All heavy atoms as atom14 arrays in JSON, in Angstrom:
{
  "sequence": "MEILGRERRRLWSTAERLEIVAAVGVNGETLARVARRYDVSRSQIYRSTRTARIS",
  "atom14_mask": [
    [1, 1, 1, 1, 1, 1, 1, 1, 0, 0, 0, 0, 0, 0],
    [1, 1, 1, 1, 1, 1, 1, 1, 1, 0, 0, 0, 0, 0],
    [1, 1, 1, 1, 1, 1, 1, 1, 0, 0, 0, 0, 0, 0],
    [1, 1, 1, 1, 1, 1, 1, 1, 0, 0, 0, 0, 0, 0],
    [1, 1, 1, 1, 0, 0, 0, 0, 0, 0, 0, 0, 0, 0],
    [1, 1, 1, 1, 1, 1, 1, 1, 1, 1, 1, 0, 0, 0],
    [1, 1, 1, 1, 1, 1, 1, 1, 1, 0, 0, 0, 0, 0],
    [1, 1, 1, 1, 1, 1, 1, 1, 1, 1, 1, 0, 0, 0],
    [1, 1, 1, 1, 1, 1, 1, 1, 1, 1, 1, 0, 0, 0],
    [1, 1, 1, 1, 1, 1, 1, 1, 1, 1, 1, 0, 0, 0],
    [1, 1, 1, 1, 1, 1, 1, 1, 0, 0, 0, 0, 0, 0],
    [1, 1, 1, 1, 1, 1, 1, 1, 1, 1, 1, 1, 1, 1],
    [1, 1, 1, 1, 1, 1, 0, 0, 0, 0, 0, 0, 0, 0],
    [1, 1, 1, 1, 1, 1, 1, 0, 0, 0, 0, 0, 0, 0],
    [1, 1, 1, 1, 1, 0, 0, 0, 0, 0, 0, 0, 0, 0],
    [1, 1, 1, 1, 1, 1, 1, 1, 1, 0, 0, 0, 0, 0],
    [1, 1, 1, 1, 1, 1, 1, 1, 1, 1, 1, 0, 0, 0],
    [1, 1, 1, 1, 1, 1, 1, 1, 0, 0, 0, 0, 0, 0],
    [1, 1, 1, 1, 1, 1, 1, 1, 1, 0, 0, 0, 0, 0],
    [1, 1, 1, 1, 1, 1, 1, 1, 0, 0, 0, 0, 0, 0],
    [1, 1, 1, 1, 1, 1, 1, 0, 0, 0, 0, 0, 0, 0],
    [1, 1, 1, 1, 1, 0, 0, 0, 0, 0, 0, 0, 0, 0],
    [1, 1, 1, 1, 1, 0, 0, 0, 0, 0, 0, 0, 0, 0],
    [1, 1, 1, 1, 1, 1, 1, 0, 0, 0, 0, 0, 0, 0],
    [1, 1, 1, 1, 0, 0, 0, 0, 0, 0, 0, 0, 0, 0],
    [1, 1, 1, 1, 1, 1, 1, 0, 0, 0, 0, 0, 0, 0],
    [1, 1, 1, 1, 1, 1, 1, 1, 0, 0, 0, 0, 0, 0],
    [1, 1, 1, 1, 0, 0, 0, 0, 0, 0, 0, 0, 0, 0],
    [1, 1, 1, 1, 1, 1, 1, 1, 1, 0, 0, 0, 0, 0],
    [1, 1, 1, 1, 1, 1, 1, 0, 0, 0, 0, 0, 0, 0],
    [1, 1, 1, 1, 1, 1, 1, 1, 0, 0, 0, 0, 0, 0],
    [1, 1, 1, 1, 1, 0, 0, 0, 0, 0, 0, 0, 0, 0],
    [1, 1, 1, 1, 1, 1, 1, 1, 1, 1, 1, 0, 0, 0],
    [1, 1, 1, 1, 1, 1, 1, 0, 0, 0, 0, 0, 0, 0],
    [1, 1, 1, 1, 1, 0, 0, 0, 0, 0, 0, 0, 0, 0],
    [1, 1, 1, 1, 1, 1, 1, 1, 1, 1, 1, 0, 0, 0],
    [1, 1, 1, 1, 1, 1, 1, 1, 1, 1, 1, 0, 0, 0],
    [1, 1, 1, 1, 1, 1, 1, 1, 1, 1, 1, 1, 0, 0],
    [1, 1, 1, 1, 1, 1, 1, 1, 0, 0, 0, 0, 0, 0],
    [1, 1, 1, 1, 1, 1, 1, 0, 0, 0, 0, 0, 0, 0],
    [1, 1, 1, 1, 1, 1, 0, 0, 0, 0, 0, 0, 0, 0],
    [1, 1, 1, 1, 1, 1, 1, 1, 1, 1, 1, 0, 0, 0],
    [1, 1, 1, 1, 1, 1, 0, 0, 0, 0, 0, 0, 0, 0],
    [1, 1, 1, 1, 1, 1, 1, 1, 1, 0, 0, 0, 0, 0],
    [1, 1, 1, 1, 1, 1, 1, 1, 0, 0, 0, 0, 0, 0],
    [1, 1, 1, 1, 1, 1, 1, 1, 1, 1, 1, 1, 0, 0],
    [1, 1, 1, 1, 1, 1, 1, 1, 1, 1, 1, 0, 0, 0],
    [1, 1, 1, 1, 1, 1, 0, 0, 0, 0, 0, 0, 0, 0],
    [1, 1, 1, 1, 1, 1, 1, 0, 0, 0, 0, 0, 0, 0],
    [1, 1, 1, 1, 1, 1, 1, 1, 1, 1, 1, 0, 0, 0],
    [1, 1, 1, 1, 1, 1, 1, 0, 0, 0, 0, 0, 0, 0],
    [1, 1, 1, 1, 1, 0, 0, 0, 0, 0, 0, 0, 0, 0],
    [1, 1, 1, 1, 1, 1, 1, 1, 1, 1, 1, 0, 0, 0],
    [1, 1, 1, 1, 1, 1, 1, 1, 0, 0, 0, 0, 0, 0],
    [1, 1, 1, 1, 1, 1, 0, 0, 0, 0, 0, 0, 0, 0]
  ],
  "atom14_positions": [
    [[1.84, -26.85, 24.74], [2.47, -25.63, 25.19], [1.43, -24.52, 25.17], [0.66, -24.38, 24.23], [3.63, -25.29, 24.25], [4.26, -23.96, 24.55], [5.83, -23.67, 23.74], [5.35, -23.37, 22.08], [0.0, 0.0, 0.0], [0.0, 0.0, 0.0], [0.0, 0.0, 0.0], [0.0, 0.0, 0.0], [0.0, 0.0, 0.0], [0.0, 0.0, 0.0]],
    [[1.41, -23.73, 26.21], [0.47, -22.61, 26.32], [1.18, -21.31, 25.98], [2.29, -21.07, 26.45], [-0.08, -22.54, 27.74], [-1.12, -21.47, 27.91], [-1.67, -21.44, 29.33], [-1.4, -22.37, 30.09], [-2.35, -20.48, 29.66], [0.0, 0.0, 0.0], [0.0, 0.0, 0.0], [0.0, 0.0, 0.0], [0.0, 0.0, 0.0], [0.0, 0.0, 0.0]],
    [[0.56, -20.52, 25.14], [1.14, -19.23, 24.75], [0.39, -18.14, 25.5], [-0.83, -18.06, 25.42], [1.04, -19.0, 23.24], [1.82, -20.09, 22.51], [1.54, -17.62, 22.87], [1.66, -20.06, 21.02], [0.0, 0.0, 0.0], [0.0, 0.0, 0.0], [0.0, 0.0, 0.0], [0.0, 0.0, 0.0], [0.0, 0.0, 0.0], [0.0, 0.0, 0.0]],
    [[1.13, -17.34, 26.24], [0.52, -16.25, 26.98], [0.63, -14.96, 26.2], [1.6, -14.72, 25.51], [1.22, -16.09, 28.34], [1.18, -17.33, 29.23], [1.99, -17.08, 30.5], [-0.24, -17.7, 29.58], [0.0, 0.0, 0.0], [0.0, 0.0, 0.0], [0.0, 0.0, 0.0], [0.0, 0.0, 0.0], [0.0, 0.0, 0.0], [0.0, 0.0, 0.0]],
    [[-0.38, -14.13, 26.31], [-0.35, -12.86, 25.59], [-0.99, -13.01, 24.23], [-1.45, -14.08, 23.83], [0.0, 0.0, 0.0], [0.0, 0.0, 0.0], [0.0, 0.0, 0.0], [0.0, 0.0, 0.0], [0.0, 0.0, 0.0], [0.0, 0.0, 0.0], [0.0, 0.0, 0.0], [0.0, 0.0, 0.0], [0.0, 0.0, 0.0], [0.0, 0.0, 0.0]],
    [[-1.0, -11.9, 23.51], [-1.64, -11.95, 22.2], [-0.66, -12.39, 21.12], [0.54, -12.22, 21.25], [-2.24, -10.6, 21.85], [-1.23, -9.52, 21.7], [-1.92, -8.23, 21.44], [-0.9, -7.18, 21.48], [-1.02, -6.02, 20.98], [-2.13, -5.67, 20.4], [-0.06, -5.14, 21.05], [0.0, 0.0, 0.0], [0.0, 0.0, 0.0], [0.0, 0.0, 0.0]],
    [[-1.21, -12.94, 20.11], [-0.41, -13.38, 18.98], [0.11, -12.17, 18.22], [-0.6, -11.21, 17.99], [-1.26, -14.24, 18.05], [-0.54, -14.63, 16.81], [-0.58, -16.11, 16.57], [-1.19, -16.8, 17.35], [0.01, -16.54, 15.58], [0.0, 0.0, 0.0], [0.0, 0.0, 0.0], [0.0, 0.0, 0.0], [0.0, 0.0, 0.0], [0.0, 0.0, 0.0]],
    [[1.36, -12.18, 17.82], [1.98, -11.03, 17.18], [1.92, -11.08, 15.66], [2.03, -10.07, 15.01], [3.44, -10.91, 17.61], [3.61, -10.68, 19.08], [2.98, -9.4, 19.54], [3.65, -8.29, 18.89], [3.23, -7.06, 18.91], [2.16, -6.75, 19.54], [3.88, -6.11, 18.29], [0.0, 0.0, 0.0], [0.0, 0.0, 0.0], [0.0, 0.0, 0.0]],
    [[1.77, -12.24, 15.08], [1.79, -12.35, 13.63], [0.42, -12.01, 13.07], [-0.57, -12.6, 13.42], [2.16, -13.77, 13.21], [2.11, -13.95, 11.7], [2.87, -15.13, 11.33], [4.2, -14.59, 11.05], [5.05, -15.1, 10.2], [4.8, -16.2, 9.62], [6.19, -14.55, 9.96], [0.0, 0.0, 0.0], [0.0, 0.0, 0.0], [0.0, 0.0, 0.0]],
    [[0.4, -11.01, 12.19], [-0.84, -10.61, 11.55], [-0.62, -10.55, 10.06], [0.48, -10.3, 9.6], [-1.27, -9.22, 12.03], [-1.7, -9.22, 13.48], [-1.91, -7.82, 13.92], [-0.63, -7.14, 13.84], [-0.34, -6.03, 14.47], [-1.23, -5.43, 15.17], [0.86, -5.49, 14.38], [0.0, 0.0, 0.0], [0.0, 0.0, 0.0], [0.0, 0.0, 0.0]],
    [[-1.67, -10.76, 9.33], [-1.61, -10.65, 7.88], [-2.32, -9.37, 7.48], [-3.49, -9.18, 7.81], [-2.27, -11.86, 7.21], [-1.6, -13.2, 7.5], [-2.39, -14.32, 6.85], [-0.17, -13.2, 6.99], [0.0, 0.0, 0.0], [0.0, 0.0, 0.0], [0.0, 0.0, 0.0], [0.0, 0.0, 0.0], [0.0, 0.0, 0.0], [0.0, 0.0, 0.0]],
    [[-1.6, -8.5, 6.8], [-2.15, -7.22, 6.35], [-2.49, -7.33, 4.88], [-1.71, -7.83, 4.09], [-1.12, -6.11, 6.54], [-0.71, -5.9, 7.96], [0.32, -6.5, 8.61], [-1.31, -5.02, 8.92], [0.4, -6.05, 9.9], [-0.59, -5.14, 10.11], [-2.39, -4.15, 8.86], [-0.92, -4.42, 11.25], [-2.71, -3.43, 10.0], [-1.98, -3.56, 11.17]],
    [[-3.64, -6.81, 4.52], [-4.0, -6.78, 3.11], [-3.2, -5.68, 2.42], [-2.61, -4.81, 3.07], [-5.5, -6.5, 2.94], [-5.79, -5.16, 3.3], [0.0, 0.0, 0.0], [0.0, 0.0, 0.0], [0.0, 0.0, 0.0], [0.0, 0.0, 0.0], [0.0, 0.0, 0.0], [0.0, 0.0, 0.0], [0.0, 0.0, 0.0], [0.0, 0.0, 0.0]],
    [[-3.16, -5.7, 1.12], [-2.45, -4.68, 0.36], [-3.02, -3.3, 0.65], [-2.29, -2.34, 0.83], [-2.52, -4.98, -1.15], [-1.98, -6.28, -1.38], [-1.77, -3.96, -1.96], [0.0, 0.0, 0.0], [0.0, 0.0, 0.0], [0.0, 0.0, 0.0], [0.0, 0.0, 0.0], [0.0, 0.0, 0.0], [0.0, 0.0, 0.0], [0.0, 0.0, 0.0]],
    [[-4.34, -3.21, 0.75], [-4.99, -1.92, 1.05], [-4.57, -1.4, 2.42], [-4.32, -0.2, 2.59], [-6.5, -2.08, 0.97], [0.0, 0.0, 0.0], [0.0, 0.0, 0.0], [0.0, 0.0, 0.0], [0.0, 0.0, 0.0], [0.0, 0.0, 0.0], [0.0, 0.0, 0.0], [0.0, 0.0, 0.0], [0.0, 0.0, 0.0], [0.0, 0.0, 0.0]],
    [[-4.49, -2.3, 3.41], [-4.08, -1.88, 4.75], [-2.63, -1.4, 4.76], [-2.3, -0.4, 5.4], [-4.25, -3.03, 5.73], [-5.7, -3.35, 6.02], [-5.87, -4.64, 6.81], [-5.13, -5.62, 6.56], [-6.76, -4.66, 7.68], [0.0, 0.0, 0.0], [0.0, 0.0, 0.0], [0.0, 0.0, 0.0], [0.0, 0.0, 0.0], [0.0, 0.0, 0.0]],
    [[-1.77, -2.1, 4.03], [-0.36, -1.7, 3.96], [-0.22, -0.33, 3.31], [0.54, 0.52, 3.77], [0.45, -2.71, 3.17], [0.64, -4.0, 3.91], [1.36, -4.99, 3.05], [1.28, -6.3, 3.66], [2.22, -7.19, 3.59], [3.31, -6.95, 2.92], [2.07, -8.36, 4.18], [0.0, 0.0, 0.0], [0.0, 0.0, 0.0], [0.0, 0.0, 0.0]],
    [[-0.96, -0.11, 2.23], [-0.9, 1.18, 1.56], [-1.42, 2.3, 2.46], [-0.9, 3.41, 2.44], [-1.69, 1.13, 0.25], [-1.07, 0.29, -0.86], [-2.01, 0.19, -2.04], [0.28, 0.85, -1.28], [0.0, 0.0, 0.0], [0.0, 0.0, 0.0], [0.0, 0.0, 0.0], [0.0, 0.0, 0.0], [0.0, 0.0, 0.0], [0.0, 0.0, 0.0]],
    [[-2.44, 2.01, 3.24], [-2.98, 2.99, 4.19], [-1.93, 3.39, 5.22], [-1.76, 4.56, 5.53], [-4.2, 2.4, 4.9], [-4.79, 3.29, 5.97], [-5.9, 2.59, 6.74], [-6.56, 1.71, 6.19], [-6.1, 2.96, 7.91], [0.0, 0.0, 0.0], [0.0, 0.0, 0.0], [0.0, 0.0, 0.0], [0.0, 0.0, 0.0], [0.0, 0.0, 0.0]],
    [[-1.2, 2.41, 5.73], [-0.16, 2.68, 6.72], [0.97, 3.51, 6.1], [1.4, 4.51, 6.67], [0.39, 1.35, 7.3], [-0.7, 0.66, 8.12], [1.62, 1.61, 8.16], [-0.35, -0.75, 8.54], [0.0, 0.0, 0.0], [0.0, 0.0, 0.0], [0.0, 0.0, 0.0], [0.0, 0.0, 0.0], [0.0, 0.0, 0.0], [0.0, 0.0, 0.0]],
    [[1.43, 3.11, 4.92], [2.5, 3.84, 4.24], [2.06, 5.27, 3.92], [2.81, 6.23, 4.09], [2.94, 3.1, 2.96], [3.85, 3.95, 2.1], [3.62, 1.78, 3.32], [0.0, 0.0, 0.0], [0.0, 0.0, 0.0], [0.0, 0.0, 0.0], [0.0, 0.0, 0.0], [0.0, 0.0, 0.0], [0.0, 0.0, 0.0], [0.0, 0.0, 0.0]],
    [[0.81, 5.42, 3.48], [0.31, 6.75, 3.12], [0.17, 7.66, 4.33], [0.2, 8.89, 4.2], [-1.03, 6.61, 2.42], [0.0, 0.0, 0.0], [0.0, 0.0, 0.0], [0.0, 0.0, 0.0], [0.0, 0.0, 0.0], [0.0, 0.0, 0.0], [0.0, 0.0, 0.0], [0.0, 0.0, 0.0], [0.0, 0.0, 0.0], [0.0, 0.0, 0.0]],
    [[0.01, 7.09, 5.53], [-0.17, 7.89, 6.74], [1.11, 8.62, 7.15], [1.05, 9.63, 7.86], [-0.66, 7.0, 7.89], [0.0, 0.0, 0.0], [0.0, 0.0, 0.0], [0.0, 0.0, 0.0], [0.0, 0.0, 0.0], [0.0, 0.0, 0.0], [0.0, 0.0, 0.0], [0.0, 0.0, 0.0], [0.0, 0.0, 0.0], [0.0, 0.0, 0.0]],
    [[2.26, 8.13, 6.71], [3.53, 8.76, 7.06], [3.64, 10.09, 6.33], [3.47, 10.17, 5.13], [4.72, 7.84, 6.7], [6.04, 8.53, 6.99], [4.63, 6.52, 7.44], [0.0, 0.0, 0.0], [0.0, 0.0, 0.0], [0.0, 0.0, 0.0], [0.0, 0.0, 0.0], [0.0, 0.0, 0.0], [0.0, 0.0, 0.0], [0.0, 0.0, 0.0]],
    [[3.91, 11.14, 7.08], [4.09, 12.46, 6.49], [2.84, 13.3, 6.44], [2.91, 14.51, 6.25], [0.0, 0.0, 0.0], [0.0, 0.0, 0.0], [0.0, 0.0, 0.0], [0.0, 0.0, 0.0], [0.0, 0.0, 0.0], [0.0, 0.0, 0.0], [0.0, 0.0, 0.0], [0.0, 0.0, 0.0], [0.0, 0.0, 0.0], [0.0, 0.0, 0.0]],
    [[1.67, 12.69, 6.6], [0.42, 13.45, 6.57], [0.31, 14.23, 7.88], [0.41, 13.65, 8.96], [-0.8, 12.51, 6.39], [-2.1, 13.28, 6.49], [-0.71, 11.79, 5.06], [0.0, 0.0, 0.0], [0.0, 0.0, 0.0], [0.0, 0.0, 0.0], [0.0, 0.0, 0.0], [0.0, 0.0, 0.0], [0.0, 0.0, 0.0], [0.0, 0.0, 0.0]],
    [[0.11, 15.54, 7.77], [0.01, 16.41, 8.94], [1.21, 16.26, 9.87], [1.08, 16.3, 11.09], [-1.28, 16.15, 9.72], [-2.51, 16.5, 8.92], [-2.49, 17.43, 8.12], [-3.57, 15.75, 9.11], [0.0, 0.0, 0.0], [0.0, 0.0, 0.0], [0.0, 0.0, 0.0], [0.0, 0.0, 0.0], [0.0, 0.0, 0.0], [0.0, 0.0, 0.0]],
    [[2.38, 16.04, 9.3], [3.6, 15.95, 10.09], [3.8, 14.64, 10.84], [4.65, 14.55, 11.73], [0.0, 0.0, 0.0], [0.0, 0.0, 0.0], [0.0, 0.0, 0.0], [0.0, 0.0, 0.0], [0.0, 0.0, 0.0], [0.0, 0.0, 0.0], [0.0, 0.0, 0.0], [0.0, 0.0, 0.0], [0.0, 0.0, 0.0], [0.0, 0.0, 0.0]],
    [[3.04, 13.63, 10.51], [3.18, 12.34, 11.19], [4.53, 11.71, 10.85], [4.9, 11.62, 9.69], [2.07, 11.37, 10.78], [0.75, 11.64, 11.43], [0.75, 11.4, 12.93], [1.4, 10.44, 13.4], [0.11, 12.18, 13.63], [0.0, 0.0, 0.0], [0.0, 0.0, 0.0], [0.0, 0.0, 0.0], [0.0, 0.0, 0.0], [0.0, 0.0, 0.0]],
    [[5.24, 11.29, 11.86], [6.52, 10.63, 11.64], [6.31, 9.13, 11.47], [5.26, 8.6, 11.85], [7.46, 10.85, 12.84], [6.88, 10.24, 14.0], [7.71, 12.33, 13.08], [0.0, 0.0, 0.0], [0.0, 0.0, 0.0], [0.0, 0.0, 0.0], [0.0, 0.0, 0.0], [0.0, 0.0, 0.0], [0.0, 0.0, 0.0], [0.0, 0.0, 0.0]],
    [[7.3, 8.49, 10.92], [7.24, 7.05, 10.72], [7.1, 6.34, 12.06], [6.32, 5.4, 12.19], [8.5, 6.58, 9.99], [8.46, 5.11, 9.63], [8.38, 4.94, 8.14], [9.65, 4.42, 10.19], [0.0, 0.0, 0.0], [0.0, 0.0, 0.0], [0.0, 0.0, 0.0], [0.0, 0.0, 0.0], [0.0, 0.0, 0.0], [0.0, 0.0, 0.0]],
    [[7.81, 6.81, 13.07], [7.75, 6.18, 14.39], [6.35, 6.27, 14.99], [5.85, 5.3, 15.57], [8.76, 6.82, 15.32], [0.0, 0.0, 0.0], [0.0, 0.0, 0.0], [0.0, 0.0, 0.0], [0.0, 0.0, 0.0], [0.0, 0.0, 0.0], [0.0, 0.0, 0.0], [0.0, 0.0, 0.0], [0.0, 0.0, 0.0], [0.0, 0.0, 0.0]],
    [[5.71, 7.42, 14.85], [4.34, 7.58, 15.4], [3.35, 6.68, 14.68], [2.48, 6.09, 15.3], [3.89, 9.03, 15.28], [4.25, 9.85, 16.45], [3.46, 11.13, 16.42], [4.4, 12.22, 16.59], [4.23, 13.44, 16.17], [3.14, 13.78, 15.53], [5.14, 14.36, 16.39], [0.0, 0.0, 0.0], [0.0, 0.0, 0.0], [0.0, 0.0, 0.0]],
    [[3.47, 6.61, 13.37], [2.57, 5.76, 12.59], [2.79, 4.3, 12.98], [1.82, 3.55, 13.15], [2.77, 5.97, 11.07], [1.99, 4.95, 10.26], [2.37, 7.39, 10.68], [0.0, 0.0, 0.0], [0.0, 0.0, 0.0], [0.0, 0.0, 0.0], [0.0, 0.0, 0.0], [0.0, 0.0, 0.0], [0.0, 0.0, 0.0], [0.0, 0.0, 0.0]],
    [[4.04, 3.9, 13.15], [4.34, 2.52, 13.55], [3.71, 2.2, 14.9], [3.12, 1.13, 15.08], [5.85, 2.31, 13.6], [0.0, 0.0, 0.0], [0.0, 0.0, 0.0], [0.0, 0.0, 0.0], [0.0, 0.0, 0.0], [0.0, 0.0, 0.0], [0.0, 0.0, 0.0], [0.0, 0.0, 0.0], [0.0, 0.0, 0.0], [0.0, 0.0, 0.0]],
    [[3.8, 3.12, 15.85], [3.18, 2.89, 17.16], [1.66, 2.82, 17.05], [1.03, 1.98, 17.69], [3.57, 4.0, 18.13], [4.94, 3.82, 18.75], [5.15, 4.74, 19.92], [5.07, 6.15, 19.54], [6.1, 6.89, 19.15], [7.3, 6.36, 19.1], [5.95, 8.15, 18.82], [0.0, 0.0, 0.0], [0.0, 0.0, 0.0], [0.0, 0.0, 0.0]],
    [[1.07, 3.69, 16.25], [-0.38, 3.73, 16.12], [-0.91, 2.4, 15.56], [-1.94, 1.89, 15.99], [-0.82, 4.87, 15.2], [-2.32, 4.96, 15.11], [-2.87, 6.14, 14.33], [-1.92, 7.14, 13.94], [-1.78, 7.6, 12.7], [-2.53, 7.13, 11.73], [-0.9, 8.53, 12.42], [0.0, 0.0, 0.0], [0.0, 0.0, 0.0], [0.0, 0.0, 0.0]],
    [[-0.21, 1.85, 14.58], [-0.66, 0.6, 13.97], [-0.04, -0.63, 14.62], [-0.3, -1.75, 14.2], [-0.35, 0.6, 12.47], [-1.25, 1.52, 11.69], [-0.87, 2.82, 11.39], [-2.5, 1.09, 11.26], [-1.7, 3.67, 10.67], [-3.34, 1.93, 10.55], [-2.93, 3.22, 10.26], [-3.77, 4.05, 9.55], [0.0, 0.0, 0.0], [0.0, 0.0, 0.0]],
    [[0.79, -0.41, 15.64], [1.44, -1.5, 16.38], [2.26, -2.4, 15.45], [2.11, -3.62, 15.44], [0.42, -2.31, 17.16], [1.07, -3.21, 18.2], [2.17, -2.89, 18.67], [0.47, -4.25, 18.54], [0.0, 0.0, 0.0], [0.0, 0.0, 0.0], [0.0, 0.0, 0.0], [0.0, 0.0, 0.0], [0.0, 0.0, 0.0], [0.0, 0.0, 0.0]],
    [[3.08, -1.76, 14.62], [4.01, -2.47, 13.74], [5.4, -1.88, 13.94], [5.55, -0.79, 14.49], [3.61, -2.37, 12.25], [2.26, -3.02, 12.0], [3.6, -0.94, 11.78], [0.0, 0.0, 0.0], [0.0, 0.0, 0.0], [0.0, 0.0, 0.0], [0.0, 0.0, 0.0], [0.0, 0.0, 0.0], [0.0, 0.0, 0.0], [0.0, 0.0, 0.0]],
    [[6.41, -2.58, 13.5], [7.76, -2.04, 13.6], [8.04, -1.11, 12.42], [7.39, -1.2, 11.37], [8.79, -3.18, 13.61], [8.86, -3.8, 12.36], [0.0, 0.0, 0.0], [0.0, 0.0, 0.0], [0.0, 0.0, 0.0], [0.0, 0.0, 0.0], [0.0, 0.0, 0.0], [0.0, 0.0, 0.0], [0.0, 0.0, 0.0], [0.0, 0.0, 0.0]],
    [[8.99, -0.23, 12.61], [9.35, 0.7, 11.53], [9.86, -0.05, 10.32], [9.59, 0.32, 9.18], [10.39, 1.7, 12.02], [9.8, 2.67, 13.04], [10.84, 3.61, 13.53], [11.96, 2.85, 14.06], [13.04, 3.37, 14.6], [13.17, 4.66, 14.68], [14.0, 2.61, 15.07], [0.0, 0.0, 0.0], [0.0, 0.0, 0.0], [0.0, 0.0, 0.0]],
    [[10.57, -1.15, 10.55], [11.12, -1.91, 9.42], [10.01, -2.5, 8.56], [10.17, -2.63, 7.35], [12.05, -3.02, 9.92], [11.34, -3.97, 10.68], [0.0, 0.0, 0.0], [0.0, 0.0, 0.0], [0.0, 0.0, 0.0], [0.0, 0.0, 0.0], [0.0, 0.0, 0.0], [0.0, 0.0, 0.0], [0.0, 0.0, 0.0], [0.0, 0.0, 0.0]],
    [[8.87, -2.84, 9.16], [7.75, -3.35, 8.37], [7.2, -2.27, 7.44], [6.82, -2.56, 6.31], [6.64, -3.86, 9.28], [6.99, -5.15, 9.98], [5.93, -5.55, 10.96], [5.61, -4.8, 11.88], [5.37, -6.72, 10.78], [0.0, 0.0, 0.0], [0.0, 0.0, 0.0], [0.0, 0.0, 0.0], [0.0, 0.0, 0.0], [0.0, 0.0, 0.0]],
    [[7.19, -1.02, 7.92], [6.71, 0.07, 7.08], [7.71, 0.32, 5.96], [7.32, 0.53, 4.81], [6.46, 1.34, 7.92], [5.34, 1.08, 8.93], [6.08, 2.51, 7.0], [5.07, 2.23, 9.87], [0.0, 0.0, 0.0], [0.0, 0.0, 0.0], [0.0, 0.0, 0.0], [0.0, 0.0, 0.0], [0.0, 0.0, 0.0], [0.0, 0.0, 0.0]],
    [[9.02, 0.31, 6.27], [10.03, 0.48, 5.22], [9.88, -0.6, 4.15], [9.94, -0.32, 2.96], [11.44, 0.4, 5.8], [11.89, 1.65, 6.52], [12.33, 1.58, 7.82], [11.89, 2.88, 5.88], [12.75, 2.71, 8.49], [12.31, 4.03, 6.54], [12.74, 3.93, 7.84], [13.16, 5.06, 8.49], [0.0, 0.0, 0.0], [0.0, 0.0, 0.0]],
    [[9.68, -1.84, 4.6], [9.54, -2.95, 3.66], [8.3, -2.76, 2.78], [8.34, -2.98, 1.57], [9.45, -4.27, 4.42], [9.62, -5.47, 3.54], [9.68, -6.79, 4.3], [10.33, -6.68, 5.58], [9.77, -7.07, 6.74], [8.58, -7.61, 6.76], [10.42, -6.94, 7.87], [0.0, 0.0, 0.0], [0.0, 0.0, 0.0], [0.0, 0.0, 0.0]],
    [[7.19, -2.33, 3.37], [5.97, -2.09, 2.61], [6.17, -0.96, 1.61], [5.64, -1.0, 0.5], [4.81, -1.76, 3.55], [4.47, -2.87, 4.32], [0.0, 0.0, 0.0], [0.0, 0.0, 0.0], [0.0, 0.0, 0.0], [0.0, 0.0, 0.0], [0.0, 0.0, 0.0], [0.0, 0.0, 0.0], [0.0, 0.0, 0.0], [0.0, 0.0, 0.0]],
    [[6.94, 0.06, 2.0], [7.23, 1.18, 1.11], [8.01, 0.69, -0.11], [7.68, 1.02, -1.25], [8.03, 2.27, 1.84], [7.3, 2.69, 2.98], [8.29, 3.46, 0.94], [0.0, 0.0, 0.0], [0.0, 0.0, 0.0], [0.0, 0.0, 0.0], [0.0, 0.0, 0.0], [0.0, 0.0, 0.0], [0.0, 0.0, 0.0], [0.0, 0.0, 0.0]],
    [[9.04, -0.11, 0.12], [9.84, -0.66, -0.98], [9.0, -1.54, -1.88], [9.07, -1.47, -3.09], [11.01, -1.47, -0.43], [12.24, -0.67, -0.17], [13.45, -1.56, -0.02], [13.22, -2.64, 0.93], [13.53, -2.62, 2.22], [14.07, -1.54, 2.73], [13.29, -3.63, 3.0], [0.0, 0.0, 0.0], [0.0, 0.0, 0.0], [0.0, 0.0, 0.0]],
    [[8.15, -2.38, -1.28], [7.3, -3.27, -2.05], [6.32, -2.46, -2.91], [6.06, -2.8, -4.05], [6.52, -4.21, -1.12], [7.45, -4.92, -0.31], [5.68, -5.19, -1.91], [0.0, 0.0, 0.0], [0.0, 0.0, 0.0], [0.0, 0.0, 0.0], [0.0, 0.0, 0.0], [0.0, 0.0, 0.0], [0.0, 0.0, 0.0], [0.0, 0.0, 0.0]],
    [[5.78, -1.39, -2.36], [4.82, -0.56, -3.09], [5.49, 0.11, -4.28], [4.89, 0.28, -5.34], [4.21, 0.49, -2.17], [0.0, 0.0, 0.0], [0.0, 0.0, 0.0], [0.0, 0.0, 0.0], [0.0, 0.0, 0.0], [0.0, 0.0, 0.0], [0.0, 0.0, 0.0], [0.0, 0.0, 0.0], [0.0, 0.0, 0.0], [0.0, 0.0, 0.0]],
    [[6.76, 0.51, -4.13], [7.48, 1.14, -5.22], [7.78, 0.17, -6.35], [7.77, 0.53, -7.52], [8.8, 1.73, -4.73], [8.65, 3.16, -4.31], [9.98, 3.75, -4.06], [10.14, 3.75, -2.61], [11.28, 3.73, -1.97], [12.4, 3.72, -2.63], [11.33, 3.74, -0.68], [0.0, 0.0, 0.0], [0.0, 0.0, 0.0], [0.0, 0.0, 0.0]],
    [[8.05, -1.07, -6.0], [8.39, -2.09, -6.99], [7.15, -2.5, -7.78], [7.19, -2.7, -8.99], [9.03, -3.33, -6.32], [10.39, -2.93, -5.74], [9.16, -4.47, -7.29], [11.0, -4.0, -4.86], [0.0, 0.0, 0.0], [0.0, 0.0, 0.0], [0.0, 0.0, 0.0], [0.0, 0.0, 0.0], [0.0, 0.0, 0.0], [0.0, 0.0, 0.0]],
    [[6.02, -2.62, -7.1], [4.8, -3.1, -7.75], [4.19, -2.09, -8.68], [4.28, -0.96, -8.63], [3.76, -3.47, -6.71], [4.27, -4.51, -5.91], [0.0, 0.0, 0.0], [0.0, 0.0, 0.0], [0.0, 0.0, 0.0], [0.0, 0.0, 0.0], [0.0, 0.0, 0.0], [0.0, 0.0, 0.0], [0.0, 0.0, 0.0], [0.0, 0.0, 0.0]]
  ]
}
């Protein structure tokens, strides 16, 4: 089977996840804008935020 387009599954390091979460709210950045910039869904950022709080 041939897959067209780029692969969507990526593995983010803990440092990368923290960078994305930290970008929300800086200089008025919204969660939606940060999600678009990093090409991730908003739910992934919410999940990373919850995980960061627990750890």
